C-alpha positions in Angstrom: 10.0 3.6 5.8 13.2 1.5 5.9 12.2 -1.9 6.1 12.7 -3.9 9.4 16.4 -4.5 10.5 15.2 -8.2 10.4 13.7 -8.1 7.3 16.1 -6.6 5.3 18.9 -8.5 6.7 17.1 -11.6 5.9 16.5 -9.8 2.1 19.9 -9.2 1.5 21.4 -12.2 2.3 18.7 -14.1 0.3 20.2 -12.0 -2.7 23.5 -12.4 -1.6 22.5 -15.8 -3.9 22.6 -14.4 -7.1 25.4 -11.9 -9.2 24.1 -7.9 -8.8 24.4 -8.3 -12.9 21.4 -11.0 -12.6 19.6 -9.4 -10.5 20.0 -6.5 -12.3 19.2 -7.9 -15.4 15.6 -9.4 -14.5 14.4 -5.7 -12.1 15.1 -4.5 -16.2 12.9 -7.2 -17.2 9.9 -7.4 -15.2 9.5 -3.6 -14.7 9.2 -3.5 -18.5 6.6 -5.5 -17.9 5.0 -4.2 -15.4 5.2 -0.6 -16.9 3.2 -2.3 -20.3 0.2 -2.1 -17.4 -1.5 -5.0 -18.8 -3.2 -7.9 -17.4 -1.2 -10.6 -16.7 -2.1 -14.3 -18.4 0.7 -15.9 -17.4 3.3 -15.7 -13.9 5.7 -12.7 -14.3 8.0 -14.2 -12.6 9.6 -17.2 -13.4 12.5 -18.2 -12.3 14.2 -17.7 -8.7 16.6 -15.0 -9.9 13.3 -13.5 -10.9 12.0 -13.7 -7.3 14.8 -12.5 -5.7 15.2 -9.8 -8.1 11.4 -8.6 -7.5 11.9 -8.7 -4.2 15.2 -7.2 -3.9 13.3 -4.3 -6.2 10.1 -4.4 -4.4 9.7 -4.9 -1.5 11.2 -1.8 0.1 9.0 0.1 -2.2 6.3 -1.9 -1.3 6.5 -2.5 2.5 7.2 1.3 2.2 3.1 2.1 0.9 1.4 -0.6 2.4 2.8 0.6 6.3 2.0 3.9 5.5 -1.4 3.0 4.1 -2.1 0.6 7.4 -0.8 3.9 10.1 -3.6 6.2 8.6 -6.1 3.5 8.9 -4.9 2.0 13.1 -5.2 6.4 12.9 -8.7 6.3 11.8 -9.3 3.1 13.6 -8.2 3.2 17.0 -10.5 0.5 17.9 -9.5 -2.0 15.5 -7.5 -4.8 16.5 -7.4 -7.5 14.1 -6.3 -10.8 15.3 -6.4 -12.1 11.4 -4.9 -10.9 7.6 -5.0 -12.2 4.7 -2.7 -10.6 1.6 -4.4 -11.8 -1.7 -1.4 -12.1 -4.3 1.1 -11.1 -1.6 4.8 -12.3 -3.3 7.0 -12.5 -0.6 4.6 -11.0 2.0 5.3 -7.8 2.2 2.3 -6.5 3.6 2.7 -8.9 6.0 5.5 -7.5 7.6 3.7 -3.5 7.2 0.5 -5.3 9.2 2.7 -7.0 12.1 4.4 -4.2 12.8 1.0 -1.4 12.4 -1.0 -4.2 15.5 0.5 -6.2 17.3 -2.5 -8.1 18.1 -2.3 -9.9 14.9 -1.7 -14.3 15.3 -3.1 -15.4 12.2 -1.4 -14.2 8.6 -1.8 -15.7 5.4 -0.6 -14.9 1.6 -1.9 -16.1 -1.3 0.1 -16.2 -4.2 -0.3 -18.2 -7.2 4.0 -17.9 -7.4 4.9 -21.4 -5.6 9.4 -19.4 -5.7 7.8 -16.7 -4.1 5.9 -18.4 -1.7 9.4 -20.4 -0.9 11.7 -16.9 -0.9 8.7 -15.5 1.4 8.6 -18.4 3.9 12.6 -18.1 4.6 12.2 -14.3 4.9 9.6 -15.2 7.7 11.6 -17.5 9.2 13.6 -15.2 11.1 11.0 -12.4 11.7 11.2 -11.8 15.7 7.3 -11.8 15.3 5.9 -15.0 15.9 2.7 -14.2 14.1 5.1 -13.6 11.1 7.3 -16.7 11.9 4.3 -18.9 12.5 2.1 -17.3 9.0 0.5 -19.6 6.0 1.6 -19.2 2.9 -0.9 -20.7 0.8 -0.6 -21.1 -3.1 -3.7 -19.8 -4.9 -4.9 -17.4 -7.8 -7.6 -15.6 -7.5 -10.7 -17.6 -8.0 -14.0 -15.4 -7.0 -16.0 -18.5 -6.7 -14.0 -19.5 -3.9 -14.6 -17.8 -0.2 -11.6 -16.3 1.4 -10.5 -17.4 4.5 -12.7 -15.4 6.6 -10.2 -12.9 8.2 -10.5 -9.4 10.6 -8.1 -7.4 6.7 -7.6 -8.2 3.4 -5.1 -6.4 1.5 -4.8 -6.5 -2.5 -1.5 -4.2 -3.4 -0.2 -3.5 -6.4 -2.6 -6.1 -8.2 -6.2 -4.8 -9.1 -4.2 -3.1 -12.9 -2.6 -7.3 -13.2 -6.4 -8.4 -13.7 -8.4 -8.3 -16.4 -10.9 -5.4 -16.6 -13.9 -7.7 -16.3 -12.2 -9.5 -13.1 -11.7 -6.7 -11.2 -15.2 -5.8 -9.5 -15.8 -9.4 -8.5 -12.2 -9.4 -6.8 -13.2 -6.3 -5.0 -16.9 -7.8 -4.3 -15.4 -10.9 -3.4 -12.3 -9.3 -1.2 -15.0 -7.5 0.8 -17.2 -10.6 1.5 -14.6 -11.5 3.4 -12.8 -9.4 5.7 -14.2 -6.6 8.3 -11.7 -4.4 6.7 -10.4 -4.1 3.4 -7.1 -1.8 1.9 -6.4 -2.1 -1.5 -3.6 0.0 -2.7 -2.1 0.1 -6.7 0.7 2.6 -8.1 0.5 6.3 -7.6 -0.4 6.7 -11.4 -3.6 7.8 -13.1 -4.5 4.3 -14.2 -3.9 3.5 -10.9 -6.2 6.2 -9.1 -8.5 5.3 -11.8 -8.9 2.0 -10.1 -8.6 3.0 -6.7 -11.8 5.6 -7.7 -13.8 2.7 -9.3 -12.7 0.6 -5.6 -14.1 3.2 -3.9 -17.2 3.9 -5.5 -18.6 0.0 -5.6 -17.2 -0.4 -1.7 -19.6 2.7 -0.3 -22.2 0.3 -3.0 -21.6 -2.7 -1.1 -22.4 -0.1 2.3 -18.7 -0.2 3.6 -17.9 3.2 5.4 -14.3 4.7 4.3 -12.2 5.1 6.1 -8.9 6.7 4.8 -8.4 8.4 2.6 -10.8 10.0 2.1 -13.0 12.5 4.8 -16.1 12.3 3.2 -18.4 9.5 1.1 -19.4 12.1 -1.5 -18.3 11.5 -5.3 -14.7 12.1 -5.6 -14.1 15.1 -6.9 -10.7 15.2 -8.2 -11.7 16.2 -11.7 -11.8 12.5 -14.3 -8.9 12.2 -17.0 -7.5 16.1 -16.0 -5.6 14.8 -12.0 -5.6 11.7 -9.8 -5.4 11.6 -6.1 -2.8 9.6 -5.1 0.3 9.9 -2.0 4.5 9.2 -1.5 6.1 7.2 0.9 9.8 8.1 1.3 12.0 5.4 1.7 15.7 4.9 2.1 17.8 3.0 -0.3 20.5 0.1 1.6 22.1 -3.0 1.2 21.3 -5.2 -2.3 18.2 -2.7 -3.3 20.5 0.2 -3.3 22.7 -1.7 -6.3 19.9 -3.3 -7.7 18.1 -0.5 -8.4 21.3 1.6 -9.4 20.8 4.8 -8.8 22.5 7.7 -7.4 20.5 9.2 -4.6 20.1 7.0 -1.5 16.4 7.2 -1.4 13.7 7.2 -3.7 9.7 8.4 -3.3 6.8 5.2 -3.1 3.9 7.3 -5.2 0.6 4.9 -4.6 -3.5 5.0 -4.3 -5.3 3.6 -2.1 -8.9 3.1 -0.2 -10.1 1.5 3.0 -12.6 0.5 3.5 -15.0 -1.1 7.0 -18.0 -2.9 8.4 -17.9 -0.5 11.6 -18.1 2.6 11.0 -15.2 5.1 12.2 -13.6 8.7 12.0 -12.7 10.4 9.0 -9.9 13.0 8.3 -11.7 16.4 8.0 -9.2 17.2 5.4 -7.0 16.1 3.4 -3.9 17.5 2.4 -3.6 16.7 -1.9 -0.4 18.5 -3.1 3.1 19.3 -0.8 1.9 22.3 0.9 3.5 25.7 -0.7 5.7 27.5 2.3 5.8 31.0 1.9 7.9 33.4 4.4 4.2 33.8 7.5 2.4 31.8 4.9 1.2 28.0 4.4 -1.4 27.3 1.6 -3.2 24.0 1.6 -4.9 22.0 -1.0 -7.3 20.5 0.8 -9.7 17.4 -0.3 -12.5 18.3 2.2 -15.1 16.8 3.9 -18.2 18.2 2.4 -16.3 16.7 -0.7 -15.0 19.4 -2.9 -11.7 20.4 -3.0 -10.5 23.6 -1.7 -7.7 25.5 -0.7 -6.5 26.8 2.8 -4.4 29.6 3.9 -2.7 30.0 7.0 -0.3 33.0 8.3 1.6 33.7 11.3 -1.5 35.1 13.0 -2.9 31.5 13.3 -0.5 30.9 15.7 0.2 27.1 16.7 -2.1 26.3 13.7 0.5 27.9 11.1 3.7 25.5 13.4 1.5 23.0 12.6 1.2 23.9 9.0 4.9 24.1 8.4 5.2 20.9 9.6 2.1 19.4 7.5 3.4 17.2 4.3 1.1 15.8 1.6 -0.9 13.0 2.4 -1.1 14.3 6.3 -4.6 14.9 7.4 -6.2 18.6 8.5 -6.5 19.9 10.6 -4.6 17.7 13.0 -5.5 15.7 16.0 -4.9 17.6 18.7 
């Protein structure tokens, strides 16, 4: 789940304007603020270096998560061929790049973001994109205002934003997003709190008579025990270029944990089951922890006697649909 090469190149060029120490200090400040987990009453990014640091620190991980989620949407809604996409609270436009990579049919891309400096950097990054849709994207300054309709679109995304909103505003925001598009995708950090926000949004989308696309294989009440466990997934991404310098890490990769829900006005196929944990692999046996189409948590044990299914189980990873498509 690496950044597209044209985005990676443009991002490295943009970050080269700032000393690494300045970016690292901004990352420390921003990451501390985000870890606090409280609603934002004012923009968190205030300077060019803040925006650059945020882009270098978060765009690779956000891209990996959003691209993984949209890949699942495309897999279970193969007839969905969106032409328009609106990303709310989109910062420097990461979700637009992920969407353009998922659906070549997209031609109208819009970011709604309150920080002008983030819009400026996002516009500059997209200027060198190989995708004409990205080069012609609309960068619109605005805040989440549920009294003002969003532009109509085939798909609307909201990534890592619900947690920044006051609790009383979240349900209104989900309804506002759902009213604007045939496909709504919400992504939050893969933490217990992030999952809880997604679980609440999932229940609300079902009340709005939306059809769940992913990750859930059912539309029953979520079977995850509240306050004891949480449903989340992981995407691995490489640390390259300025991203690795900013992170100041020893590993050349990282795992981005996320929770998400995707829902549509049109019924779609579901996974028969969803793998909720890393498969436990022993000699001649693979144990899979599953969320099933019946809305219950279950375990599947696959042995060599299952032939091709066993080989598929050996290759299966956390978050996959099970069994795999033929």
